[in-house]
C-alpha positions in Angstrom: 62.4 -81.5 -61.8 63.4 -84.6 -59.8 61.9 -85.0 -56.3 65.4 -85.6 -55.0 64.6 -84.8 -51.4 62.2 -87.8 -51.2 64.5 -90.1 -53.1 67.4 -89.1 -50.9 65.5 -90.3 -47.8 64.9 -93.6 -49.5 68.5 -93.8 -50.7 69.9 -93.5 -47.2 70.2 -89.8 -46.9 72.2 -88.7 -49.9 72.8 -85.1 -48.7 74.4 -83.7 -51.9 71.4 -84.8 -53.9 69.1 -83.2 -51.4 70.5 -79.8 -52.1 69.6 -79.4 -55.7 65.8 -78.9 -55.2 65.9 -77.3 -51.8 65.5 -73.7 -52.9 62.8 -74.4 -55.6 59.2 -74.1 -54.5 56.6 -76.7 -55.5 55.2 -80.2 -54.9 56.2 -83.5 -56.4 55.4 -87.2 -56.1 57.1 -90.3 -57.3 56.8 -94.1 -57.6 59.6 -96.5 -58.4 61.4 -99.7 -58.1 64.9 -100.5 -56.8 66.9 -103.7 -57.1 67.6 -103.6 -53.3 66.6 -101.1 -50.7 69.8 -99.8 -49.0 69.8 -97.3 -46.1 73.1 -96.1 -44.5 74.8 -98.9 -46.4 72.7 -101.7 -44.9 70.1 -103.7 -46.8 66.5 -103.6 -45.7 65.4 -106.2 -48.3 68.0 -108.9 -47.9 69.1 -108.8 -51.5 65.5 -108.5 -53.0 63.9 -105.7 -54.9 61.6 -103.0 -53.3 58.7 -100.8 -54.6 58.9 -97.2 -53.4 56.8 -94.1 -53.4 56.9 -90.6 -52.0 55.8 -87.0 -52.1 57.2 -83.7 -50.9 56.5 -80.0 -50.9 59.0 -77.1 -50.8 57.8 -73.5 -49.9 59.5 -70.5 -51.4 60.8 -69.7 -47.9 62.9 -72.9 -47.9 60.6 -74.8 -45.5 59.8 -78.3 -46.8 58.2 -81.5 -45.8 57.1 -84.8 -47.2 56.7 -88.6 -47.0 58.7 -91.5 -48.4 57.8 -95.2 -48.3 59.6 -98.4 -49.3 59.0 -102.1 -49.0 61.1 -103.9 -46.3 61.7 -107.6 -46.5 63.1 -110.2 -44.0 65.2 -107.8 -42.0 65.3 -106.8 -38.3 61.7 -107.7 -37.7 60.7 -104.3 -38.9 57.4 -105.2 -40.7 56.7 -105.2 -44.4 57.2 -101.6 -45.3 58.9 -98.4 -44.1 57.1 -95.0 -44.0 59.2 -91.9 -43.3 58.0 -88.4 -42.6 60.4 -85.5 -42.9 60.5 -81.8 -42.5 63.2 -79.1 -42.6 64.4 -75.7 -43.6 66.9 -74.9 -46.3 68.5 -71.4 -45.7 70.9 -69.8 -48.2 73.5 -67.7 -46.3 75.4 -66.4 -49.3 75.4 -67.0 -53.0 77.6 -70.2 -52.4 76.8 -71.3 -48.8 73.6 -72.7 -47.3 72.5 -74.7 -44.3 69.8 -77.3 -44.1 68.3 -78.6 -40.9 65.3 -80.7 -39.9 64.0 -84.0 -38.6 63.0 -87.4 -40.1 60.6 -89.9 -38.4 61.2 -93.5 -39.5 58.2 -95.8 -39.0 57.7 -99.5 -39.8 54.4 -101.0 -40.8 52.7 -104.3 -41.4 54.0 -106.3 -38.4 52.7 -106.3 -34.9 56.2 -105.6 -33.6 57.3 -103.3 -36.4 56.4 -100.1 -34.6 58.8 -101.0 -31.8 61.6 -100.1 -34.2 60.3 -96.6 -35.0 62.6 -93.7 -34.3 63.3 -90.0 -35.0 66.5 -88.5 -36.4 67.5 -84.8 -36.4 69.9 -83.6 -39.0 72.0 -80.5 -39.9 74.0 -79.9 -43.0 76.3 -77.2 -44.4 76.4 -76.9 -48.2 78.9 -75.2 -50.5 77.6 -74.4 -54.0 74.9 -77.1 -53.5 77.6 -79.6 -54.4 79.8 -80.2 -51.3 77.9 -81.2 -48.2 79.1 -81.7 -44.6 76.4 -83.3 -42.5 75.5 -84.5 -39.0 72.5 -86.8 -38.0 71.6 -88.2 -34.6 68.8 -90.3 -33.2 68.2 -90.7 -29.5 66.8 -94.3 -29.7 68.0 -95.9 -32.9 65.7 -98.7 -34.2 63.9 -98.8 -30.9 67.0 -99.3 -28.8 67.8 -97.2 -25.7 71.0 -96.0 -27.4 71.8 -93.0 -29.5 73.3 -93.3 -33.0 75.3 -90.5 -34.6 76.3 -90.1 -38.3 78.9 -87.7 -39.6 78.9 -87.5 -43.4 80.5 -85.8 -46.4 79.4 -85.8 -50.0 80.2 -84.2 -53.3 78.1 -84.2 -56.4 79.7 -83.6 -59.8 77.3 -82.4 -62.4 78.0 -83.6 -66.0 75.4 -82.2 -68.3 72.3 -84.3 -67.7 74.1 -86.6 -65.4 75.2 -86.3 -61.8 77.9 -88.3 -60.0 77.9 -88.5 -56.2 80.8 -89.4 -53.9 79.7 -90.1 -50.4 81.2 -91.4 -47.1 79.9 -91.5 -43.6 80.8 -92.8 -40.1 78.0 -94.3 -38.1 78.4 -94.6 -34.4 76.4 -95.9 -31.5 77.2 -93.6 -28.6 76.7 -96.6 -26.3 76.6 -100.3 -26.9 75.7 -103.6 -25.3 75.4 -107.2 -26.3 72.1 -106.6 -28.1 72.7 -103.3 -29.8 76.1 -103.0 -31.6 77.4 -103.4 -35.2 79.0 -106.8 -34.7 81.2 -108.8 -32.4 83.0 -107.3 -29.4 80.3 -104.7 -28.9 81.5 -102.8 -32.0 80.2 -99.2 -31.9 81.2 -97.8 -35.3 81.2 -98.6 -39.0 82.0 -96.8 -42.3 79.9 -96.4 -45.3 81.1 -95.4 -48.8 79.0 -94.8 -52.0 79.6 -93.8 -55.6 76.4 -93.2 -57.5 75.4 -91.9 -60.9 72.0 -90.4 -61.6 70.2 -89.1 -64.7 66.7 -87.6 -65.1 65.1 -88.1 -68.5 61.5 -87.5 -69.6 60.2 -87.5 -66.0 62.1 -90.6 -65.1 65.0 -90.7 -62.7 67.6 -93.5 -63.1 70.2 -94.2 -60.4 73.0 -96.7 -60.2 75.1 -96.9 -57.0 78.0 -98.9 -55.7 77.7 -99.3 -51.9 80.4 -100.4 -49.5 80.7 -100.8 -45.8 83.1 -102.5 -43.4 80.4 -104.5 -41.7 80.0 -108.3 -41.8 77.5 -110.3 -43.9 75.2 -110.3 -40.9 74.0 -106.9 -42.1 73.9 -107.9 -45.8 76.7 -105.4 -46.2 80.1 -105.5 -47.9 79.9 -104.3 -51.6 76.5 -104.0 -53.2 75.5 -102.6 -56.6 72.0 -101.1 -56.6 69.8 -99.8 -59.5 66.7 -97.8 -59.2 64.1 -96.1 -61.5 61.5 -93.6 -60.4 58.8 -91.8 -62.3 58.0 -88.4 -60.9 55.0 -86.1 -61.2 54.5 -82.4 -60.5 51.6 -81.9 -58.1 51.3 -78.1 -58.3 
């Protein structure tokens, strides 16, 4: 079984992929490599590859938690790697409808100023048939700023035998901006992120190919980016 919850954190919160393991108990770990580390449509490795690793545990009650880590390169003075802790609760309401809520703590290591960018993000999602997801995320002090950032997202995962295809879009918004904290010129407060991704799990390996697009400028290494990742996963218990 793919540790999709950990990989989803590293893949910039792919909520539809999160759902598929949420109701199954057990612990998993993974190590892997991606051609570029993208989160919320923004590159954190400036076009370079990144090594990644993680582990998570899901209880039969739906409570879960874990850790995810990735290299970070030449971006935002955030240090040399990112380490994220997450916890939440997946609750089935009916046979088709579930909710998922929790918190993620993003931390940056390996640089004397990296921890100044640390921040926490709460999230809540409604899921239909573990395929269609409507989500909300918010951080009070995004990347160490004094300003809150809110994300509203929708995703749909289409299962095709051993493959899955994900369609995802999100609006990211600073709830307040100034000259230092915005998404571009003229104190821009909002940007859009679109993703189409294909994923397959085979012989304890997960392969993921995604096409990422934002309406940001090249200042954020954004635009249109193709990313490939491969992760090997392990059952812990």
